[in-house]
C-alpha positions in Angstrom: 170.7 174.5 193.5 170.7 170.8 191.5 172.4 169.8 188.5 169.4 168.7 186.2 169.7 168.7 182.6 169.0 172.3 181.3 166.8 172.7 178.3 166.4 176.4 177.0 165.0 177.9 174.6 166.7 180.9 173.0 165.0 183.9 171.8 167.3 186.8 169.7 167.1 188.7 167.0 170.7 188.9 166.0 171.6 185.9 163.9 175.4 186.3 164.5 174.8 186.6 168.5 172.3 183.5 168.3 174.9 181.2 166.4 177.9 182.1 169.0 176.0 181.5 172.0 174.5 178.1 171.0 177.6 177.0 169.8 179.4 177.7 173.0 176.5 176.2 175.0 175.8 173.3 173.1 179.8 172.5 174.5 178.6 172.4 177.8 177.6 169.3 179.8 174.1 168.8 181.1 173.0 171.8 178.8 170.8 171.5 175.4 169.4 174.3 173.0 166.5 173.0 172.7 165.1 175.7 170.0 166.8 179.1 168.5 164.0 181.8 167.3 163.9 185.2 166.4 160.9 186.6 166.5 158.0 186.6 169.4 155.5 185.0 166.8 157.3 181.8 166.6 158.6 182.0 170.1 154.7 181.5 171.2 154.0 178.9 168.5 157.0 176.7 169.7 156.2 177.0 173.3 152.4 176.6 172.6 153.2 173.3 170.8 155.6 172.4 173.4 152.8 172.9 176.1 150.6 170.5 174.0 153.1 167.9 174.0 155.6 167.8 176.5 156.0 170.6 178.9 159.0 169.4 179.8 161.0 169.9 176.7 162.1 173.5 178.1 162.7 174.3 181.7 164.4 178.2 180.6 163.7 180.4 178.2 167.0 182.7 177.5 165.5 185.8 175.6 166.4 189.4 174.7 163.9 192.5 174.3 164.5 195.9 172.9 167.4 194.5 170.6 166.5 198.1 168.5 167.6 201.4 170.5 163.9 202.8 169.7 162.0 203.2 172.9 158.9 201.3 170.7 161.0 198.4 170.5 161.8 198.1 174.1 158.4 198.6 175.4 156.7 195.8 173.1 159.9 193.5 174.2 158.3 194.3 178.1 154.8 193.8 176.7 156.0 190.4 175.4 157.8 189.5 178.8 154.4 190.1 180.4 152.3 188.3 177.9 154.6 185.4 178.6 154.2 185.4 182.3 150.6 185.4 181.9 150.6 182.2 179.5 153.3 180.0 181.4 154.0 181.6 184.8 155.7 178.8 186.0 158.3 179.1 182.9 161.5 180.8 184.4 162.7 183.9 182.3 166.2 184.9 181.9 167.0 188.0 180.5 170.0 188.1 178.4 170.3 191.7 176.8 172.6 194.5 176.3 169.6 197.1 177.5 171.1 198.6 180.7 168.4 201.4 181.4 167.6 201.2 185.0 163.4 201.9 184.3 163.6 199.1 181.7 165.3 196.5 183.8 163.2 197.3 187.1 160.1 196.9 184.9 161.4 193.7 183.6 161.6 192.5 187.4 158.6 194.0 188.4 156.3 191.7 185.7 158.0 188.5 186.8 161.0 188.3 184.9 163.4 185.7 187.0 166.9 186.9 186.3 168.9 189.5 184.0 172.6 189.1 182.7 174.4 191.6 180.3 175.7 190.4 177.0 179.1 190.0 177.1 178.8 188.3 180.8 181.8 185.3 181.0 180.4 182.2 180.2 180.7 180.2 183.5 178.8 183.0 185.0 176.3 182.9 182.4 175.8 178.9 182.9 175.6 179.7 186.7 172.9 182.2 186.4 170.7 179.7 184.1 170.9 176.9 186.4 170.1 179.2 189.1 166.8 180.7 187.4 165.7 177.2 186.2 166.0 175.9 189.7 163.0 178.8 190.6 165.7 181.3 192.3 166.4 184.9 191.1 169.5 186.4 189.6 170.3 190.1 189.4 173.7 191.6 189.3 173.8 193.7 192.4 174.0 197.0 190.6 170.9 195.8 188.9 169.8 195.6 192.7 171.0 198.4 193.8 168.8 200.6 191.3 165.7 198.9 192.8 166.7 199.6 196.7 168.2 203.1 196.3 168.7 203.1 200.1 169.6 199.8 201.7 170.1 199.3 205.3 173.3 197.8 205.9 172.0 194.8 208.0 169.4 194.4 204.6 169.3 190.7 202.9 168.4 190.9 199.5 165.3 188.9 198.4 167.4 187.3 195.5 170.1 185.4 194.8 173.4 185.9 193.3 175.5 183.2 191.9 177.3 181.4 194.0 181.1 180.0 193.9 179.6 176.7 194.2 177.6 177.1 191.4 180.7 178.3 189.0 183.1 175.5 190.0 180.4 172.8 189.4 180.0 173.6 185.9 183.7 174.7 185.5 186.0 173.1 188.5 188.5 175.0 190.1 192.1 174.8 189.7 194.5 175.9 192.1 197.1 177.1 189.7 197.4 180.9 189.2 194.9 183.0 187.2 192.7 179.5 186.2 189.7 181.6 186.3 191.0 184.2 183.8 192.3 182.0 181.7 189.3 179.8 181.1 187.1 182.6 180.4 189.7 183.5 177.7 190.1 180.3 176.3 186.0 179.6 176.1 185.2 182.7 174.8 188.1 182.2 172.2 186.9 178.9 171.5 183.2 180.4 171.1 184.1 182.7 168.8 186.5 180.7 166.4 183.5 177.8 166.4 181.4 180.0 165.3 183.4 181.5 162.6 184.2 177.9 161.7 180.7 177.2 161.0 180.3 180.5 159.0 183.3 179.3 156.8 182.4 175.6 156.6 179.1 176.7 155.6 180.6 178.7 152.7 182.5 176.5 151.4 179.5 174.1 150.6 177.6 177.0 148.6 177.5 175.4 145.2 179.2 177.5 142.2 181.6 178.9 144.1 184.9 180.1 142.5 188.3 178.0 142.7 190.1 181.3 144.2 187.9 181.8 146.8 187.2 178.3 147.9 190.8 178.3 148.0 190.6 181.5 150.3 187.6 179.7 152.5 189.9 176.5 153.1 192.8 178.4 154.1 190.7 180.5 156.5 189.2 176.8 157.9 192.3 176.0 158.4 194.0 179.1 160.1 190.6 178.3 162.1 191.3 175.0 163.1 195.1 175.6 164.3 194.0 178.6 166.2 191.4 176.2 168.2 194.3 173.9 168.7 196.7 176.6 170.1 194.0 178.1 172.7 193.5 174.5 174.1 197.4 174.0 174.1 198.7 177.4 175.5 195.6 178.4 178.0 195.4 175.1 179.6 198.2 173.7 181.5 198.7 170.1 181.3 197.6 169.4 184.7 194.3 171.1 184.2 194.1 169.2 180.5 194.2 166.1 182.9 191.8 167.1 185.2 189.1 168.4 182.9 189.9 166.0 180.2 190.0 168.9 177.7 190.6 167.9 174.0 193.4 169.3 172.0 192.4 167.6 168.6 190.9 169.4 165.9 187.6 167.6 166.5 186.9 166.9 170.1 185.5 163.6 171.1 181.6 163.9 172.5 181.5 163.6 176.0 178.9 160.7 177.4 176.5 163.1 178.7 176.6 165.5 175.6 176.1 162.2 173.9 173.0 161.3 175.3 172.1 165.0 175.0 172.1 164.5 171.5 170.3 160.9 171.2 167.7 162.5 173.4 167.4 165.4 170.8 167.1 163.4 168.1 164.1 161.6 169.8 162.0 164.1 171.0 159.2 165.3 169.0 159.9 168.0 166.5 159.1 171.6 167.4 157.6 172.8 164.5 154.2 172.1 162.9 154.2 171.0 159.2 153.1 174.5 158.4 155.7 176.5 160.4 158.3 174.1 158.8 157.1 175.3 155.1 157.0 178.7 156.2 160.4 178.6 157.5 161.8 177.0 154.2 160.0 179.1 151.9 161.1 182.3 153.7 164.7 181.0 153.1 163.9 180.4 149.6 162.3 183.9 148.9 165.4 185.2 150.9 167.8 183.5 148.3 165.8 184.6 145.2 167.2 188.3 146.3 170.2 186.8 144.6 171.7 187.3 141.0 169.7 184.8 138.8 172.4 184.4 136.1 173.3 181.2 135.2 176.8 180.5 135.9 176.8 176.6 134.8 177.6 175.6 131.3 174.2 174.1 130.7 172.1 176.5 128.9 168.5 176.7 130.6 165.1 178.0 129.0 164.8 180.7 131.7 168.2 182.3 130.3 166.5 183.9 127.6 164.4 186.0 130.1 165.4 189.2 131.9 166.3 188.9 135.8 163.1 190.6 136.6 160.8 188.3 134.8 163.0 185.2 136.1 162.5 186.5 139.9 158.6 187.0 139.3 158.0 183.7 137.6 160.0 181.5 140.5 158.0 183.5 143.2 154.7 182.6 141.3 155.7 178.9 141.1 156.5 178.9 144.8 153.1 180.8 145.9 151.2 177.8 143.6 153.5 175.1 145.4 152.2 176.3 148.7 148.6 176.7 147.8 149.3 173.1 146.4 150.4 171.7 149.5 147.7 173.6 151.5 145.1 172.0 149.1 146.9 168.2 149.8 147.0 168.7 153.6 142.9 169.6 153.0 142.6 166.5 151.2 144.5 164.2 153.9 146.1 162.6 151.3 148.6 159.8 152.4 152.1 159.0 152.4 152.0 156.1 150.6 150.2 157.8 147.6 152.7 160.6 146.8 154.7 158.4 144.8 151.6 157.6 142.5 150.3 160.8 142.1 154.0 162.9 142.0 153.9 163.4 138.0 150.6 164.9 138.2 151.3 167.0 141.1 154.3 168.4 139.2 151.9 168.8 136.0 149.4 170.4 137.8 152.1 172.8 139.4 153.4 173.6 136.2 149.8 174.1 134.5 148.6 176.4 137.4 152.1 178.9 136.8 151.7 178.7 132.9 147.7 179.8 133.4 148.7 182.9 135.9 152.0 183.8 134.5 150.8 184.5 131.1 147.3 185.4 131.9 144.4 182.7 131.7 142.5 185.2 128.8 145.6 186.7 127.2 146.0 186.7 123.6 148.5 187.7 121.1 147.8 188.1 117.4 149.8 186.4 114.6 148.9 187.2 111.5 144.9 187.5 111.1 144.3 185.5 114.2 144.0 186.3 117.6 145.5 183.1 119.7 144.9 182.2 123.5 148.6 181.9 124.6 147.6 179.5 127.7 145.6 177.1 125.2 148.6 177.4 122.8 151.0 176.4 125.3 149.2 173.7 127.2 148.8 171.6 123.8 152.6 171.3 124.8 151.8 169.3 127.8 153.0 165.7 126.9 156.4 166.9 125.8 157.2 169.0 128.6 155.9 166.2 131.1 158.3 163.8 129.5 161.5 165.8 128.9 161.2 168.1 131.5 158.8 167.7 134.3 158.9 164.0 134.9 162.9 163.9 135.3 162.9 166.2 138.1 164.3 164.6 141.1 163.2 163.7 144.5 159.9 164.7 144.6 158.6 162.3 147.0 161.3 163.6 149.6 160.3 166.9 149.2 156.5 166.4 149.5 156.7 163.8 152.2 159.1 166.2 154.3 156.7 169.0 153.8 153.6 167.5 154.5 154.4 164.6 156.9 157.9 165.8 158.6 159.5 162.3 157.7 163.0 162.3 158.1 165.2 163.4 155.1 167.1 161.0 153.3 169.3 162.4 150.7 173.0 161.4 150.0 173.3 158.6 151.5 172.3 160.4 155.0 169.2 160.2 157.1 168.6 164.3 158.9 166.5 164.7 161.3 163.6 166.8 160.2 164.3 170.0 162.4 168.1 169.8 161.8 169.9 172.7 160.0 171.2 169.8 157.7 168.0 168.9 156.4 166.5 172.3 156.2 169.9 172.8 153.8 169.4 169.8 151.7 165.6 170.3 151.4 166.1 173.5 150.0 168.2 172.6 147.4 165.5 170.0 146.3 163.4 173.4 146.3 165.0 175.6 144.3 166.0 172.8 141.5 162.1 171.9 141.5 161.3 175.6 140.8 164.1 176.1 138.4 163.1 173.0 136.3 159.5 174.1 136.7 160.1 177.6 135.2 162.1 175.9 132.3 159.1 173.8 131.5 157.0 176.8 131.5 159.3 178.8 129.1 159.5 175.9 126.7 156.4 175.9 125.0 157.2 179.8 124.6 160.3 179.1 122.6 158.7 176.6 120.5 155.6 178.7 119.6 156.0 182.6 119.9 160.0 182.7 120.0 160.2 185.6 117.8 157.3 187.3 118.3 157.8 191.0 118.9 155.5 191.4 121.5 156.9 188.5 123.5 160.4 189.6 123.1 159.6 193.2 124.2 157.6 191.9 127.2 160.4 189.0 128.4 163.5 189.0 126.4 166.9 189.7 127.6 168.4 192.5 126.2 171.5 190.4 124.9 169.1 187.3 123.1 166.6 190.0 121.6 167.6 189.2 117.8 166.4 186.7 115.3 169.9 185.5 114.9 170.8 184.9 119.3 167.1 183.6 119.6 167.6 180.4 117.0 171.2 180.3 118.6 169.5 179.9 122.1 167.2 177.3 120.6 169.5 175.3 119.0 171.8 175.2 121.9 169.0 173.9 124.2 168.3 171.3 121.5 172.0 170.2 121.7 171.6 170.1 125.6 168.9 167.7 125.2 170.6 165.2 122.9 173.6 165.4 124.7 171.4 165.1 128.1 169.6 162.1 126.5 172.6 160.4 125.4 175.4 161.0 127.5 175.1 163.1 130.3 172.1 161.2 131.7 173.4 157.7 131.5 176.6 159.2 132.8 174.9 160.4 136.0 172.7 157.1 136.4 175.7 154.9 136.4 177.4 157.2 138.8 174.4 157.1 141.1 173.9 160.8 141.5 171.7 163.6 140.6 172.5 167.1 138.9 170.5 170.0 141.1 170.5 173.4 140.0 170.5 175.7 143.0 170.4 179.6 143.7 174.3 180.3 145.0 175.0 184.3 145.5 176.7 183.8 142.3 173.9 183.2 140.5 172.2 179.9 139.5 174.8 177.1 139.9 174.6 173.3 140.1 175.6 170.5 142.2 175.2 166.9 142.6 174.0 164.4 145.3 174.0 160.7 145.6 170.9 158.5 145.0 170.9 154.9 144.2 169.6 154.6 140.3 170.2 151.2 140.0 166.6 150.3 138.6 166.9 153.0 136.2 170.7 151.6 135.1 168.8 148.3 134.5 166.3 149.9 131.9 169.0 151.3 129.7 169.3 150.5 126.3 170.8 151.3 123.1 172.9 154.5 123.0 173.1 155.1 126.7 173.9 151.5 127.5 176.9 152.0 125.2 177.9 154.9 127.1 177.8 153.4 130.4 179.7 150.4 128.7 182.2 152.7 127.5 182.4 154.3 130.7 183.2 151.2 132.4 185.8 150.0 129.8 187.4 153.4 130.6 187.4 152.8 134.2 189.2 149.4 133.6 191.3 150.1 131.4 192.5 153.7 132.1 195.0 153.0 135.1 196.5 150.0 133.4 197.1 152.5 130.1 198.4 155.1 132.6 200.9 152.9 134.0 202.2 151.3 130.8 202.2 155.1 129.7 204.2 155.8 132.4 206.7 153.1 131.9 207.1 153.8 128.4 207.8 157.3 129.3 210.3 156.4 131.9 211.8 154.1 129.5 212.1 156.7 126.5 213.7 159.4 128.9 216.4 156.9 130.2 217.1 155.9 126.6 217.5 159.6 125.6 219.2 160.7 129.0 221.4 157.7 129.5 222.3 156.4 126.2 222.1 158.9 123.4 222.9 161.7 125.5 225.6 160.4 127.1 226.9 159.2 123.6 226.4 162.8 122.3 228.4 164.1 125.1 231.4 161.7 124.4 231.1 162.9 120.9 231.0 166.1 121.7 234.2 166.2 124.0 236.3 163.9 121.6 235.5 166.9 119.1 236.6 169.5 121.3 239.5 167.7 122.3 240.6 167.2 118.8 240.4 171.0 117.9 242.2 171.7 121.0 245.2 169.3 119.7 245.1 170.6 116.1 245.5 174.0 117.6 248.2 173.6 119.7 250.4 171.4 117.0 249.7 174.3 115.0 251.1 177.0 117.4 254.4 174.7 118.1 254.9 174.5 114.2 254.7 178.3 114.1 257.0 178.7 117.0 259.9 176.4 115.1 259.6 178.2 112.1 260.0 181.7 113.6 263.0 180.5 115.2 264.8 179.1 112.2 264.4 182.4 110.6 
């Protein structure tokens, strides 16, 4: 069995198990998880693309079938395995499953599955099984083979290979110390669980709009997990084994050369997903997040706040659908990457117009007095103001379109993310959510300008708390003040601080977050009040630390004077008064005694 680099594709429907297994496997040298999929359709698509680009990107498929307990689900899993072996007969398949039924395992082996491990198999044995199967062998547990051969002869030689001790020791070197294998298995399983939980907690900490108490609790959990990982590496590994295996004990273990080279190789290989698949995965995540609450939890009023939650969700769904159609049209027109910056405002304007037309109805009318007015035509008259005040200010449009159309690396927040990385997907999802929310604001803005207090509109769209005329006017005034503050204070401040404010969909509702972006050109174009605001901010930054130091010094001086000089002086005066009172009292007592004696 060779020591060649393992590149496996992991297919499992359980997201928690996928995450835990991937984290555990990525810490092992000579092993790379090339991709993780959760549906058979995605697996077939990725394998087809790999076969066209570079078949060497994957040399092992690890899959689970029959994740559900129903017979139908398990039969579909067998059918999928049969389809895989028909399409890719030379691709080794290792079945990593919780299924233990005799008939299913024998059927899987008969159709060409190369190996089987039950979920819960210790990691060293699992890695050895992967190596055996990838090298062209078979790996089946003895009890599974016994099911296939119910009456074996005593001297019969099985036609399969079990993992050898050398194979396991090559991945995890043998230690002469007692219980080394048991301690190593316990340590690895514990580390895998901690890493999976740590990843989940870290992801929750990055959710915008998180309450202060929740953030403090999650930060405490993260510290506990880091401490637990440190303790595991300390308690379950002796100093001799640590020196032999070079097991790190710090919070962030350094990358080994093999793992570093694997990461570099992973970043240089061709992406596994086509633009259509990448867009589909991103939009699916966005649709899932649209199921969250859409209450505005920021301090900034938004136009869509006046809508009921079901209408907000309907509008955001519609804009996402129109964006998908627009992207398909752009691919068909074979637009070039260098053209995006020129047409981005036109693209957003077309998206806004399509959303208004479909949301309100192209031929819908409303009666105002004696006139029947076409709603869409009325709203489109406000296109210039919406484009100037809302749509043209939506940030990172070119980055979003180039990522979805051309699979370019995402450069955001002073970092470059590879196309298929989870970080790129997370950052792109934030840009997409902000685009949907801002375009939705642009759709609602003409309605508030022209038909804000029409009863038919209020009944069909408005939130119950904002249905009275007074509340509507208050809401419109809040929006008006928002744009004034944004134009004169908040936007110049954001430009000066080199950041963009993004509205995102968090579990608690619509929240805001900020990302770094170079805005020097915009800073150079500021004038009048916005320029004065930036100068005041700069003056504040220059004078505030010195003023704070001066006030601290003066405060210390005042405290010294009050406590050491005035306080002590008052103390001495008080003490003198008390002593004087005591002396007078003693003198009076002596005089009384003398007078009593003379009597």
